N, C-alpha and C positions, 0 to 999 in steps of 0.2 A: 504493500500500500504506500502511496506517495503523498507527502505533505506539500508537494509543489503545486503551484497554480499553473497548470499546463496550458491553459488558454492564454494567460498573460505571457508565459514563456514563449509560446508559439508566435504571438503577436510581436514580441520584441525581436525574435530571430528574423522574422520576415522583414521588419523595418530595418534590421541591420544588414540585410542582404544575404542572409544565410538561407539556402534553399531547404524547404521542408516539404516532404512528400507525405501527405495524409496527416492523420492525427498523431500527436505525440503520446508516448507512454513513458513512465518513469518507474524505477525500482530503487529503493535505498539499498546500497551495497556496503556502506560503511557508515556507522553512526556512533562511533566510540568517543574517545577523549579528544579528538581533533575535529577538523572540519567534516561536515556531512558530505558524503559522496553518493551521487546517483548515476545509475545507468539510464540514459535518455535515448529513446529510439523513435524513428518514424518508420515508414515502410521500406526505406532504402539505406538509412544511415544509423550508426551507433555512436553516440557521444558519451562523454563523462562530464557531469556538472558537479562543481564544488561550491559550497556555501558554508558560512559559519553556523555553529549550532544555534538552536532556537532559544537557548538559555545558558547561563553560566559563562558568559563571555568574559575574558580577561584582557586588560590592555596589552596591545602589541601582539597578541596571539590571533590565530584564525585569519591571517591576512591573505585572502585569496588573490587579491590584486598583486601582492608580492610574488606569490607562487606563479601566477600567470606571466608576470613581467619577465622573470628569469627564463621561463620556458620559451617565451616569445623571442627573447634575445638570443637564445641558443639554437634557434632554427637555422639549419644549414651549416652549423659549426662542426658537425661530426659527432657531437655528444648526443646520444639517443634520448630524445624527449618526445612526448606526444605532440602531434600537430595542433597548434593553437587555433581556435576558431573565433571566440569573442569574449570580451570582458565587459561586465555590466557593474558599474559602481553606483548606479541609481537605485537606491533602496526601495523606491516606490513600485518597482516592477515585481519583485518577489519578497519584499520585506527585509532584504539584506543584499549586499553585493554578492555576485556569483561569477564564476568563470566556466567556460565550456571549451573542451578540447576533444579531438577525435579519439575514439576508443582504440587502444593498442591491444592486439591479440597476444596472448601469452598467459603465463602463470606467475604467481608470486610464491616463492618457497619460504615458508615461515617456520616450520617445525622440523625437528630432526627426523621424524617419521617421513615427511615429504622428501627430505634430502636423501634419506636412505633408500628411496625407490630408484636412485640413479647409481650407475657404476662409478668406480673411482676415477676413471679417465674423464668422464663427463663432469664430475665435481671439480677436478683439477682445472679443466678448461673453463669452467664457470668462474673459478677464483681468479684465473689469469685475466679473464675478460673484465671482472670487477676492478682489478688493479689498472688495467689498460684504460678503462672508462674514466676513473678518477684522475689518472695522469692526463688524459685528454681534456677533462674539465679544467684542471688547473693550468693548462697551457693556453686556454682561450684568451684572446685579447679582449678584455672586458670593455675597454674604451671603444674598440671597433664595432662591437655588437650592441652598443647603445646602453651599456650598463655601468658607465663610468661613475654615476652618482648612486649606485646601488648600495653603497656602504662606505665606511671610512676605514681603509686598511691600516693607516698609520695609527699606532697605539692600540692595535687590536688585542694583543696579548694582555696588556695591562687592564684593558676594559673587561676582558673575560674573567680575570681573577677577581676584580671588584664586583662584577655582576653576580657570580656564583656565591661569593661571600655574602653579598647583600641578600640573595635569595635565602641563604641559611638563616641569617639574622631575622628576615621577614617572618619566618616560620617560628621565631622565638624558641629555637632549639638550643639546648645547652651546648656550648662549645667545649667539648672535651679536649684533653691534652693532644690527642692524635690529630683531630681536625685542625686545631690551632697550629700544631707543628707543620702540617702539610700546607696550610695557607701561608704560614710565615716563610717556609722554604720557597714556595712559588713566588712570593713577593720579592724575596731577596735574590732570587736566581733567574729572574726573567731575562732571556737573551735578547739581543738586538734582532729585530725582525728582518730577515733577509729576503723573503719572498712575499708577494701579494697576488691574490687571484680570487676568482669566484670560489667560494666554499659552499658545499652542500649543507653541512652542519649536522647530518644524521645519516651517514652513508654506511650501509651494510646490505647483506644479501636480500633482506625482506623489504627493502625500499627500492627494488628494481623489479621490472617485469622481464622474465626470460622466455625464450621460445620454448613452448611445451615439448617440442620434438628434439630440441638441441639447446640444453640449458647453458651451453657455452656461448650462446648468442644473446646478448642483452638487448631487448627490444626498446626499453625506455627506463630512464631513471625517474622516480616519482617522489612525492612528499618533499617539496622544496620550501616548506614553511620557515625553516631556520636558515635558509641560504642568505648570504651576504658577501661582501668583499672583506677578505681578511687573510690570515696566514694559512696557506694550504696544508701545512704540516699538522695543524689541529684536526683537519679532516682525517688524515691518515692515522694519527694517534687514537682518535676516538673509534675509528674503524677497528683498530687493534684491541683497544680496551673492551669493546663490545664482545670480544672473543672470550672474556672471562666467564667461567661457569656461573658466577653470581648473577649474571643477566637472566638466567632461568627463573630466579626468584622475583625479578622485576616483571617479567613477562607472564609468569604463571604457568609456564610449560617448558619442556626441553626444546630450546630454540635451535633452528638450523645453524645459526651463526656461531653457536657455542659448541658445535659438533666436533669431536676429536678427529673426524675424517678430513677436516680442513686444516690447512697449514696454520701454525701458531702465529701470534702477533709479530714476533721477531722476524719470521720468514716473510710475512706480508710486507712489513716495513722495508726489508731488504729488496724485495721485488720492486716496490715502489721507487726506491732510491736508484736502482739500476735502470729502470725504464724512464724515469723522469730526469735523472742527472742531478737531483737535488741532494744537498748535504744534510745528513741526519746527525751531525756531531752534537747537537743539543737535544737528542732524542729523549733523554731521561726527563727533561723539563716537560716536553710535550705530552709524554705518557702520564706523568704525575698530574698535569692539568686535566687530562681526559678523565682520570679516575676521580679527581676532585669534583668535576662536573657530574659524573655518574652518581657519586655519593649524595650530592645535593638533590639530584633528580629523584633518586630512590627515596630519600628522606621526605621529599615533597609528596610523593605518592602515598607514603605511609602516614604522613601528617593529615592528608585529606581523608584517608581511610578511617583514622582514629576520630576525626571530626564528624564522621558519618556522611561524608560527601563523595565517597567513591565505593564502587562495588564492581566485582568481576575479577577475571584472572589477573593475578599479580598484585592486586591491592592489599590482600591480607598477608602477603609474603615479602613484599618489597623491602620492608623495614629490616629484614634479616640480611639484606645485601649491603647495607650501609657500611658496617664495620669491615667486611672483606674488601670493599672498594677503597676505603681509606687506607687499609693495610697495604693494598696493592700500590696505591699512590706513594706511600712512604717507602716501599721497597724500590719503586722507580727512582726516587730521589737518591738512592744508594747505587743506582745502576743495575738493579736486579729486576728482571721482568717476571711477571706472574701470569 
């Protein structure tokens, strides 16, 4: 059942020059913690519509215009993204801004069970492609594709440390010795930023669509809500930190990206360095920052759960991942990867 006003949507599409064959239908395909995602069809075409939730909006989140803009800028760059169709920022049409892109055929591999349906060679090819795509994204000339004002790359690392420390304080959580030590080390050891690029901000296997018959081919990168201009090595470090088994506690199930059948974070980072030519000499800082961020995110999920504002997979177990993430961050400060 759809909560969309399909008559209003069809009228808007026709006024925008989007060809519509027959009546529209829509089906909610994702209505979780992020934007609402609908499959929209007419008799000939399949689109995907994204709009903010109907309640529980938070400042700076749920920015469908931002998602659309980066995907639009990446058209023709070689980075696989859905074909953009139209963006509507006029809330009078559907009650909220929304974006529309062409549907991309393929599957999303979220669980270890789904990953285990594939042979080792296919899984290795998928991982190689994941690294290749993030290398290609970081190589895009963001000025040339119209994204020069998409973020502020200068001072990005310092702002990230302050942002996640502020999030922790906002939840009024007690700052134990370990989280204080990790935050203090990050503040005192922030390296000079050598690279600037578009960063995805949440890159791992379940944020891409792969070819159902060949998972080594990535059909599209999705979920660009956290994208900006910044330090590309933060993308790579977070991608590697997500491999930590504690992520299963955050998600509430054995995740594909934590599977032991995939290369470990150190191997992924090395592949990225070889293919991008980027220097990872400050890798311990980037990995520690990634774990600091994950600890705060997990604590936030647990905070909402304890306040009665969250339910579903991961909400009741996320709190158990906070200590392992902080410990992994502290290990990274000593040059030890977990």
